[in-house]
C-alpha positions in Angstrom: -9.2 -22.5 -3.5 -5.5 -22.1 -4.1 -3.6 -24.6 -6.3 -0.6 -26.6 -5.0 1.8 -24.3 -6.8 0.2 -21.2 -5.2 0.5 -22.8 -1.8 4.2 -23.7 -2.2 4.9 -20.1 -3.5 3.0 -18.6 -0.6 4.8 -20.9 1.9 8.1 -19.9 0.4 7.3 -16.2 0.7 6.3 -16.6 4.3 9.5 -18.5 5.1 11.7 -15.9 3.4 9.9 -13.1 5.2 10.3 -14.9 8.6 14.0 -15.4 8.0 14.5 -11.8 7.0 12.5 -10.6 10.1 14.5 -12.8 12.4 17.8 -11.7 11.0 16.9 -8.0 11.1 15.5 -8.3 14.6 18.7 -10.0 15.9 20.8 -7.5 14.0 19.1 -4.4 15.3 17.9 -5.4 18.7 20.1 -8.1 20.1 23.5 -7.4 18.5 24.1 -4.1 20.4 24.0 -6.0 23.7 26.7 -8.6 22.6 30.3 -7.8 23.0 31.8 -6.3 19.8 34.7 -8.9 19.9 32.3 -11.8 19.8 32.4 -14.2 16.8 28.7 -13.6 16.0 29.4 -10.1 14.7 31.1 -11.4 11.6 27.7 -12.8 10.3 26.1 -9.3 10.3 26.7 -6.1 8.3 27.8 -2.9 10.1 24.9 -1.2 11.9 24.8 1.8 9.5 23.3 -0.6 6.9 20.4 -1.4 9.3 18.9 2.0 8.4 20.2 2.4 4.9 18.9 -0.9 3.5 15.3 -0.5 4.6 15.3 3.2 3.5 16.6 2.3 0.1 14.1 -0.5 -0.2 11.2 1.8 0.8 12.4 4.4 -1.7 12.5 1.9 -4.5 9.1 0.6 -3.6 7.6 4.1 -3.7 9.2 4.8 -7.0 7.9 1.5 -8.4 4.4 2.2 -7.1 4.5 5.7 -8.6 5.6 4.4 -12.0 3.2 1.5 -12.2 0.0 3.2 -11.0 -2.5 4.1 -13.8 -2.9 7.7 -14.8 -5.7 9.7 -13.2 -9.0 10.2 -15.0 -9.5 13.5 -16.9 -11.6 15.7 -14.7 -14.1 16.4 -17.5 -14.4 12.8 -18.4 -16.3 11.6 -15.4 -17.7 8.1 -15.1 -20.6 8.3 -17.4 -24.3 7.7 -16.9 -24.0 4.6 -14.8 -22.2 6.7 -12.1 -24.8 9.4 -12.2 -27.6 6.8 -11.8 -25.8 5.3 -8.8 -25.3 8.7 -7.3 -28.9 9.7 -7.5 -30.1 6.3 -6.3 -27.8 6.8 -3.3 -29.2 10.3 -2.7 -32.7 9.0 -2.8 -32.1 6.2 -0.3 -29.6 7.7 2.1 -30.1 11.4 1.6 -26.3 11.8 1.4 -24.3 13.8 -1.1 -22.7 11.9 -3.9 -19.0 12.3 -4.5 -18.3 15.0 -7.1 -16.8 13.7 -10.4 -17.3 16.9 -12.5 -18.5 20.3 -11.6 -21.9 19.6 -13.1 -22.4 16.5 -11.1 -21.4 18.3 -7.9 -24.0 21.0 -8.5 -26.7 18.5 -9.3 -25.9 16.4 -6.2 -25.7 19.5 -4.0 -29.2 20.7 -5.3 -30.6 17.2 -4.7 -29.2 17.0 -1.2 -30.4 20.4 -0.2 -34.0 19.7 -1.2 
């Protein structure tokens, strides 16, 4: 169960997301149908930013995810004996090949699956 602080933060995030969604929807979908001399146009940025801002935000998000993700495992390292036991247990029950971690594991699982 979430604490009171978590609920307030969650509600705040939902509220901010709803405000941004409503503003962007009005900006991109409704504003082109309103006369360009209308007063409402002064509350919105030029339409060129309607594409540039989400593109920049998406690029920053991709860069952040790329920087913060953990490094891949060394191919020779594998997952150890526990992974092998789970693989062979799965092979015995489901008769399905186990995902290859190292070349040796792939060969062992291929031989077990073909028998």
